[in-house]
C-alpha positions as CSV (number, residue, x, y, z in Angstrom):
1,X,8.9,21.1,-21.2
2,X,12.2,22.7,-20.2
3,X,15.2,20.3,-20.6
4,X,12.9,17.5,-21.7
5,X,12.8,16.2,-18.0
6,X,10.5,17.1,-15.3
7,X,11.0,16.0,-11.6
8,X,8.3,15.9,-8.9
9,X,8.1,14.4,-5.4
10,X,5.2,12.6,-4.0
11,X,4.7,11.5,-0.4
12,X,2.3,9.4,1.6
13,X,2.6,8.1,5.2
14,X,6.3,7.5,5.5
15,X,6.8,6.7,1.7
16,X,8.6,9.0,-0.6
17,X,8.8,8.9,-4.5
18,X,10.9,11.0,-6.7
19,X,9.3,10.9,-10.3
20,X,11.2,11.8,-13.3
21,X,9.1,12.1,-16.5
22,X,10.3,12.6,-20.1
23,X,8.7,12.3,-23.3
24,X,8.9,8.9,-24.8
25,X,6.9,5.6,-25.6
26,X,5.3,4.9,-22.1
27,X,8.1,2.9,-20.4
28,X,7.6,3.0,-16.6
29,X,10.5,1.9,-14.2
30,X,10.2,1.8,-10.3
31,X,13.6,1.4,-8.5
32,X,15.1,-0.1,-11.6
33,X,12.3,-2.6,-12.3
34,X,9.4,-2.6,-14.5
35,X,6.0,-1.4,-13.1
36,X,4.6,-5.0,-13.5
37,X,7.5,-6.5,-11.5
38,X,7.4,-3.9,-8.7
39,X,3.6,-3.7,-8.3
40,X,2.4,-7.3,-9.4
41,X,-1.3,-6.4,-8.5
42,X,-3.3,-5.0,-11.4
43,X,-5.2,-2.6,-8.9
44,X,-1.9,-1.1,-7.7
45,X,-0.8,-0.6,-11.4
46,X,-4.0,1.0,-12.3
47,X,-3.7,3.3,-9.2
48,X,-0.2,4.3,-10.3
49,X,-1.4,5.0,-13.9
50,X,-4.5,7.0,-12.9
51,X,-3.1,10.5,-13.4
52,X,-2.0,9.6,-16.9
53,X,-5.4,8.2,-17.8
54,X,-7.2,11.2,-16.3
55,X,-5.0,13.5,-18.4
56,X,-5.3,11.3,-21.5
57,X,-1.4,11.1,-21.7
58,X,-1.1,7.2,-21.7
59,X,2.1,6.1,-23.6
60,X,3.4,9.6,-24.1
61,X,5.9,9.8,-21.2
62,X,8.8,7.5,-20.0
63,X,8.6,7.6,-16.2
64,X,11.5,6.7,-13.8
65,X,10.7,6.5,-10.2
66,X,12.8,6.2,-7.1
67,X,10.5,5.0,-4.2
68,X,11.6,4.6,-0.6
69,X,10.1,4.1,2.8
70,X,6.7,2.9,3.9
71,X,4.8,0.0,2.5
72,X,3.4,-0.9,-0.8
73,X,0.2,1.0,-0.4
74,X,2.1,4.1,0.7
75,X,4.5,3.9,-2.1
76,X,1.6,3.4,-4.7
77,X,-0.1,6.7,-3.5
78,X,3.3,8.6,-3.3
79,X,4.2,7.6,-7.0
80,X,0.5,8.6,-7.9
81,X,0.9,12.1,-6.4
82,X,4.4,12.4,-7.9
83,X,3.2,11.6,-11.4
84,X,0.2,14.0,-11.0
85,X,2.5,16.8,-9.9
86,X,4.8,16.3,-12.8
87,X,1.9,16.3,-15.3
88,X,0.7,19.6,-13.6
89,X,4.1,21.1,-14.2
90,X,4.2,19.8,-17.8
91,X,1.0,21.6,-18.7
92,X,-0.9,23.6,-16.1
93,X,-4.1,23.1,-18.1
94,X,-4.5,19.8,-16.6
95,X,-4.6,21.0,-13.0
96,X,-8.5,21.4,-12.8
97,X,-9.0,17.8,-14.2
98,X,-6.5,16.3,-11.9
99,X,-8.0,18.2,-8.9
100,X,-11.4,16.9,-9.9
101,X,-10.2,13.4,-9.3
102,X,-8.3,14.5,-6.1
103,X,-4.9,13.5,-7.6
104,X,-3.0,16.7,-6.5
105,X,-4.1,16.4,-2.8
106,X,-1.5,15.2,-0.5
107,X,-3.1,12.7,2.0
108,X,-2.0,14.0,5.4
109,X,-3.0,10.9,7.4
110,X,-0.1,9.7,9.5
111,X,0.2,6.9,12.0
112,X,-0.5,8.2,15.5
113,X,2.3,7.8,18.1
114,X,2.3,5.2,20.8
115,X,1.5,6.8,24.3
116,X,3.3,6.0,27.4
117,X,1.3,3.8,29.9
118,X,-0.6,2.3,26.9
119,X,-0.2,-0.6,24.6
120,X,-0.5,1.6,21.5
121,X,-1.8,4.8,20.3
122,X,-5.3,4.2,21.7
123,X,-5.3,0.7,23.0
124,X,-4.8,0.4,26.8
125,X,-3.3,-2.4,28.9
126,X,-6.0,-4.8,30.2
127,X,-7.5,-3.8,33.5
128,X,-7.6,-6.4,36.3
129,X,-10.1,-6.1,39.0
130,X,-8.3,-8.4,41.5
């Protein structure tokens, strides 16, 4: 671990997360707040911590995250990808295990653009017969 600090970026939809991991006692902060404050739902917290559980590195790293854009769900997935990428940088031996759980795959799905002459991307305006 060069410089005792690893930086990785995760993205999902329009959310971005810059993840900095350093060896420590397992403290996680997201935008200056604790993980529990920023993501109150246990399912969201579990999703963020999934890469650490898969690599069996719980409580071995301090993680500082700057997350912006998108919604809560997009930010959760962006942070998850950022942590997984940082772990892969830390030790490339974890890559096959992280790939097995699809944690290093960037989800390419984005919102489809609205089309002209339509209400939305697919939805049309109501057709009137008379």
